[in-house]
N, CA and C atoms as a LAMMPS dump frame, in Angstrom:
ITEM: TIMESTEP
0
ITEM: NUMBER OF ATOMS
315
ITEM: BOX BOUNDS ff ff ff
-5.0000000000000000e+02 5.0000000000000000e+02
-5.0000000000000000e+02 5.0000000000000000e+02
-5.0000000000000000e+02 5.0000000000000000e+02
ITEM: ATOMS id mol type element x y z
1 1 1 N 231.793 129.173 -335.031
2 1 2 C 233.285 128.632 -334.733
3 1 3 C 233.324 128.382 -333.109
4 2 1 N 233.999 127.419 -332.622
5 2 2 C 233.657 126.831 -331.05
6 2 3 C 235.154 127.619 -330.421
7 3 1 N 235.156 127.373 -329.221
8 3 2 C 236.331 127.975 -328.383
9 3 3 C 237.295 126.971 -328.512
10 4 1 N 236.98 125.914 -328.886
11 4 2 C 237.871 124.681 -329.374
12 4 3 C 238.93 124.879 -330.255
13 5 1 N 238.386 125.466 -331.643
14 5 2 C 238.995 126.109 -332.749
15 5 3 C 239.952 126.933 -332.62
16 6 1 N 240.035 127.768 -331.517
17 6 2 C 240.895 129.169 -331.116
18 6 3 C 242.308 128.409 -331.104
19 7 1 N 242.996 129.372 -331.657
20 7 2 C 244.735 129.017 -331.373
21 7 3 C 244.854 129.934 -330.021
22 8 1 N 245.959 129.698 -329.543
23 8 2 C 246.458 130.056 -328.55
24 8 3 C 246.997 131.545 -328.926
25 9 1 N 246.694 132.578 -327.928
26 9 2 C 246.788 133.969 -327.983
27 9 3 C 245.768 134.461 -328.862
28 10 1 N 244.474 133.673 -329.322
29 10 2 C 243.488 133.768 -330.196
30 10 3 C 242.791 134.493 -329.042
31 11 1 N 241.726 135.436 -329.516
32 11 2 C 240.549 135.826 -328.368
33 11 3 C 239.314 136.029 -329.281
34 12 1 N 237.975 136.154 -328.509
35 12 2 C 236.809 136.123 -329.263
36 12 3 C 235.797 136.114 -328.242
37 13 1 N 234.652 136.574 -328.385
38 13 2 C 233.489 136.979 -327.627
39 13 3 C 232.369 135.726 -327.576
40 14 1 N 231.972 135.515 -326.398
41 14 2 C 231.318 134.214 -326.77
42 14 3 C 229.787 134.835 -327.127
43 15 1 N 229.434 133.93 -328.06
44 15 2 C 227.927 134.145 -328.649
45 15 3 C 227.13 133.44 -327.837
46 16 1 N 227.155 131.908 -327.659
47 16 2 C 225.992 130.89 -327.141
48 16 3 C 226.943 130.119 -326.247
49 17 1 N 226.375 129.363 -325.521
50 17 2 C 226.636 128.209 -324.746
51 17 3 C 225.671 127.103 -324.789
52 18 1 N 226.26 126.107 -325.523
53 18 2 C 225.287 125.035 -325.93
54 18 3 C 225.622 123.952 -324.649
55 19 1 N 224.745 122.755 -324.884
56 19 2 C 224.983 121.855 -323.935
57 19 3 C 223.959 121.373 -323.354
58 20 1 N 223.898 120.407 -322.699
59 20 2 C 222.489 119.523 -321.725
60 20 3 C 222.646 119.486 -320.158
61 21 1 N 221.77 119.981 -319.597
62 21 2 C 221.713 120.263 -318.339
63 21 3 C 222.626 120.884 -317.492
64 22 1 N 223.411 119.903 -316.226
65 22 2 C 224.358 120.108 -315.458
66 22 3 C 225.491 120.516 -316.639
67 23 1 N 226.114 120.111 -317.311
68 23 2 C 227.082 120.749 -318.201
69 23 3 C 226.974 121.907 -318.413
70 24 1 N 225.926 122.611 -319.206
71 24 2 C 225.671 123.984 -319.226
72 24 3 C 225.405 124.628 -318.058
73 25 1 N 224.885 124.47 -316.955
74 25 2 C 224.758 124.948 -315.85
75 25 3 C 226.301 125.023 -315.252
76 26 1 N 227.103 124.552 -315.423
77 26 2 C 228.467 124.254 -314.969
78 26 3 C 229.192 125.565 -315.793
79 27 1 N 228.928 125.438 -317.015
80 27 2 C 229.729 126.346 -317.829
81 27 3 C 229.353 127.838 -317.914
82 28 1 N 227.812 127.941 -317.421
83 28 2 C 227.468 129.175 -317.106
84 28 3 C 228.13 129.801 -316.087
85 29 1 N 228.085 129.078 -314.747
86 29 2 C 228.175 129.043 -313.651
87 29 3 C 230.003 129.651 -313.273
88 30 1 N 230.789 129.028 -314.406
89 30 2 C 231.667 129.33 -314.292
90 30 3 C 232.359 130.984 -315.029
91 31 1 N 231.32 131.661 -315.419
92 31 2 C 231.241 132.926 -315.878
93 31 3 C 231.36 133.116 -317.659
94 32 1 N 231.133 131.647 -318.165
95 32 2 C 231.336 131.663 -319.509
96 32 3 C 229.96 131.887 -320.171
97 33 1 N 229.603 133.245 -319.902
98 33 2 C 228.256 133.418 -320.724
99 33 3 C 228.06 134.326 -321.984
100 34 1 N 227.326 134.69 -322.631
101 34 2 C 227.191 135.134 -323.773
102 34 3 C 227.748 136.736 -323.578
103 35 1 N 228.475 137.261 -324.518
104 35 2 C 228.821 138.465 -324.494
105 35 3 C 229.954 138.51 -323.51
106 36 1 N 230.869 137.703 -323.28
107 36 2 C 232.203 137.502 -322.42
108 36 3 C 233.181 137.33 -323.634
109 37 1 N 233.89 138.106 -323.284
110 37 2 C 235.13 138.174 -324.305
111 37 3 C 236.417 137.264 -323.44
112 38 1 N 237.014 136.147 -323.936
113 38 2 C 237.912 135.315 -323.882
114 38 3 C 238.793 135.182 -324.753
115 39 1 N 240.249 134.523 -323.876
116 39 2 C 241.232 134.501 -324.881
117 39 3 C 241.912 133.316 -324.465
118 40 1 N 242.407 132.415 -325.246
119 40 2 C 243.185 131.406 -325.409
120 40 3 C 244.639 131.519 -324.79
121 41 1 N 244.941 131.281 -323.564
122 41 2 C 246.239 131.844 -322.522
123 41 3 C 247.436 130.451 -323.393
124 42 1 N 247.175 128.969 -322.932
125 42 2 C 247.776 128.236 -323.205
126 42 3 C 247.337 126.737 -323.23
127 43 1 N 248.009 126.106 -323.922
128 43 2 C 247.239 124.397 -323.945
129 43 3 C 248.288 123.296 -323.244
130 44 1 N 247.644 122.417 -322.949
131 44 2 C 248.9 121.712 -322.23
132 44 3 C 249.563 120.827 -323.526
133 45 1 N 250.7 120.17 -322.9
134 45 2 C 251.648 119.505 -324.264
135 45 3 C 250.929 118.492 -325.024
136 46 1 N 249.787 117.823 -324.593
137 46 2 C 249.157 117.163 -325.266
138 46 3 C 248.228 117.455 -326.315
139 47 1 N 248.097 119.186 -325.854
140 47 2 C 246.545 119.465 -326.524
141 47 3 C 245.339 119.632 -325.653
142 48 1 N 245.128 118.584 -324.503
143 48 2 C 244.022 119.075 -323.732
144 48 3 C 244.452 119.01 -322.232
145 49 1 N 244.264 119.798 -321.525
146 49 2 C 243.272 120.906 -321.431
147 49 3 C 243.868 122.302 -322.129
148 50 1 N 242.685 123.157 -322.355
149 50 2 C 243.053 124.524 -322.465
150 50 3 C 242.879 125.354 -321.293
151 51 1 N 243.893 126.435 -321.281
152 51 2 C 243.632 127.376 -320.201
153 51 3 C 243.005 128.896 -321.029
154 52 1 N 242.264 129.375 -320.334
155 52 2 C 241.217 130.717 -320.836
156 52 3 C 241.456 131.608 -319.954
157 53 1 N 241.56 132.635 -320.22
158 53 2 C 241.396 134.316 -319.46
159 53 3 C 240.46 134.855 -319.674
160 54 1 N 239.644 135.285 -318.704
161 54 2 C 238.511 135.334 -318.677
162 54 3 C 237.75 136.31 -317.484
163 55 1 N 237.007 137.447 -317.884
164 55 2 C 236.545 137.956 -316.351
165 55 3 C 237.672 138.369 -314.998
166 56 1 N 238.732 138.636 -315.388
167 56 2 C 240.224 138.617 -314.59
168 56 3 C 240.549 137.306 -313.968
169 57 1 N 240.249 136.231 -314.659
170 57 2 C 240.654 135.212 -313.79
171 57 3 C 241.312 134.425 -315.173
172 58 1 N 241.846 133.038 -314.738
173 58 2 C 242.285 132.004 -315.742
174 58 3 C 241.162 130.829 -315.274
175 59 1 N 240.916 130.084 -316.474
176 59 2 C 239.835 128.755 -316.357
177 59 3 C 240.271 127.898 -316.896
178 60 1 N 240.508 126.514 -316.763
179 60 2 C 241.307 125.531 -317.397
180 60 3 C 239.897 124.625 -317.595
181 61 1 N 239.814 124.221 -319.085
182 61 2 C 238.652 123.68 -320
183 61 3 C 239.137 122.595 -320.63
184 62 1 N 238.418 121.339 -320.58
185 62 2 C 238.913 120.436 -321.544
186 62 3 C 238.356 120.446 -323
187 63 1 N 238.944 120.46 -323.779
188 63 2 C 238.562 120.562 -325.369
189 63 3 C 237.093 120.214 -325.561
190 64 1 N 236.72 119.104 -324.971
191 64 2 C 235.59 118.495 -325.26
192 64 3 C 234.265 119.668 -325.065
193 65 1 N 234.618 120.166 -323.739
194 65 2 C 233.58 121.395 -322.694
195 65 3 C 233.963 122.45 -323.6
196 66 1 N 234.66 122.775 -323.933
197 66 2 C 235.361 124.061 -325.167
198 66 3 C 234.804 123.938 -326.454
199 67 1 N 234.331 122.623 -326.391
200 67 2 C 233.473 122.649 -328.051
201 67 3 C 232.096 122.958 -328.113
202 68 1 N 231.477 122.873 -326.594
203 68 2 C 229.942 123.494 -326.567
204 68 3 C 229.984 125.118 -326.19
205 69 1 N 231.129 125.856 -326.75
206 69 2 C 231.031 127.668 -326.173
207 69 3 C 231.185 127.907 -327.729
208 70 1 N 230.373 128.701 -328.358
209 70 2 C 230.147 129.029 -329.608
210 70 3 C 230.787 130.472 -329.594
211 71 1 N 232.018 131.212 -330.315
212 71 2 C 232.34 132.613 -330.33
213 71 3 C 232.391 133.163 -331.67
214 72 1 N 232.718 134.259 -331.533
215 72 2 C 233.352 135.08 -333.024
216 72 3 C 234.421 135.282 -332.608
217 73 1 N 235.528 135.419 -333.657
218 73 2 C 236.851 135.647 -333.107
219 73 3 C 236.829 137.103 -333.243
220 74 1 N 237.561 137.594 -332.466
221 74 2 C 237.534 139.438 -332.261
222 74 3 C 239.066 139.442 -331.642
223 75 1 N 239.924 140.311 -332.331
224 75 2 C 241.488 140.859 -332.121
225 75 3 C 241.611 141.27 -330.652
226 76 1 N 240.892 141.873 -329.998
227 76 2 C 240.842 142.384 -328.583
228 76 3 C 240.975 141.631 -327.493
229 77 1 N 241.811 141.061 -326.397
230 77 2 C 242.017 140.427 -325.769
231 77 3 C 241.042 141.022 -324.627
232 78 1 N 240.677 140.16 -323.469
233 78 2 C 239.711 140.591 -322.103
234 78 3 C 241.007 141.367 -321.234
235 79 1 N 240.058 142.607 -320.865
236 79 2 C 240.756 143.307 -320.19
237 79 3 C 239.993 143.174 -318.5
238 80 1 N 241.107 143.685 -317.807
239 80 2 C 240.639 143.513 -316.332
240 80 3 C 240.691 144.778 -315.92
241 81 1 N 239.403 145.343 -315.525
242 81 2 C 239.386 146.611 -314.635
243 81 3 C 239.792 146.741 -313.654
244 82 1 N 239.876 145.502 -312.739
245 82 2 C 240.555 145.758 -311.435
246 82 3 C 241.987 145.89 -311.067
247 83 1 N 242.292 145.107 -312.177
248 83 2 C 243.973 145.227 -312.313
249 83 3 C 244.295 146.599 -312.69
250 84 1 N 243.594 147.25 -313.742
251 84 2 C 244.147 148.319 -314.097
252 84 3 C 243.722 149.437 -312.753
253 85 1 N 242.863 149.523 -312.126
254 85 2 C 242.466 150.314 -311.135
255 85 3 C 243.647 150.028 -309.712
256 86 1 N 244.366 148.955 -309.615
257 86 2 C 245.395 148.558 -308.608
258 86 3 C 246.577 148.867 -309.35
259 87 1 N 247.159 149.224 -310.866
260 87 2 C 247.865 149.734 -311.301
261 87 3 C 247.951 151.292 -311.004
262 88 1 N 246.679 151.913 -311.326
263 88 2 C 246.894 153.347 -310.952
264 88 3 C 247.208 153.507 -309.306
265 89 1 N 246.325 152.485 -308.524
266 89 2 C 246.767 153.14 -307.354
267 89 3 C 248.202 152.735 -306.971
268 90 1 N 248.795 152.29 -307.455
269 90 2 C 250.475 151.858 -307.488
270 90 3 C 251.161 153.073 -307.321
271 91 1 N 250.882 154.192 -308.24
272 91 2 C 251.968 155.208 -309.003
273 91 3 C 251.416 156.328 -307.764
274 92 1 N 250.708 156.389 -306.825
275 92 2 C 250.182 157.447 -306.105
276 92 3 C 250.945 157.928 -305.237
277 93 1 N 251.248 158.836 -305.053
278 93 2 C 252.096 159.307 -303.717
279 93 3 C 253.647 159.98 -304.424
280 94 1 N 254.072 159.889 -305.855
281 94 2 C 254.992 160.063 -306.692
282 94 3 C 255.078 161.494 -307.007
283 95 1 N 253.906 162.026 -306.932
284 95 2 C 253.852 163.633 -307.528
285 95 3 C 252.575 163.585 -308.913
286 96 1 N 252.666 164.808 -309.127
287 96 2 C 251.598 164.734 -309.799
288 96 3 C 252.184 164.721 -311.311
289 97 1 N 253.155 165.169 -311.805
290 97 2 C 253.591 164.794 -313.371
291 97 3 C 255.283 163.577 -313.444
292 98 1 N 255.717 163.33 -312.067
293 98 2 C 256.749 162.242 -312.035
294 98 3 C 256.094 160.893 -312.267
295 99 1 N 256.919 160.093 -312.639
296 99 2 C 256.897 158.448 -312.731
297 99 3 C 257.733 157.709 -311.703
298 100 1 N 257.222 157.013 -311.59
299 100 2 C 258.324 156.022 -310.399
300 100 3 C 259.306 155.632 -311.277
301 101 1 N 259.785 155.586 -312.794
302 101 2 C 261.191 154.942 -313.364
303 101 3 C 262.338 156.219 -312.889
304 102 1 N 261.387 157.427 -312.421
305 102 2 C 262.909 158.485 -312.556
306 102 3 C 263.431 158.458 -311.277
307 103 1 N 262.928 157.641 -310.393
308 103 2 C 263.505 157.451 -309.072
309 103 3 C 264.375 156.217 -308.634
310 104 1 N 265.602 156.633 -308.274
311 104 2 C 266.449 155.305 -308.164
312 104 3 C 266.464 154.775 -306.523
313 105 1 N 266.434 153.563 -306.652
314 105 2 C 266.732 153.009 -305.054
315 105 3 C 267.76 152.509 -304.869
């Protein structure tokens, strides 16, 4: 299965990146490396290009390029550890067992 075949909201893990020369190098440079978890976020109204989420950022690819990325379907969307750390820092200062929802502004 390739990244092109995945539906919106579907996720998978990259197994291999095919292609020749500069195209393959460009895909690898953009972070599309084996064992990377990806998710299709949305598609353009005419179906091409597609927006994918990986490694804490969004990337837009043509379907022609997405056809060179072989994946295994997976039900787990990519996680962003950087955002998780940022969210934990946002709760500091509210006390040990309190939550921000308990406070009214």
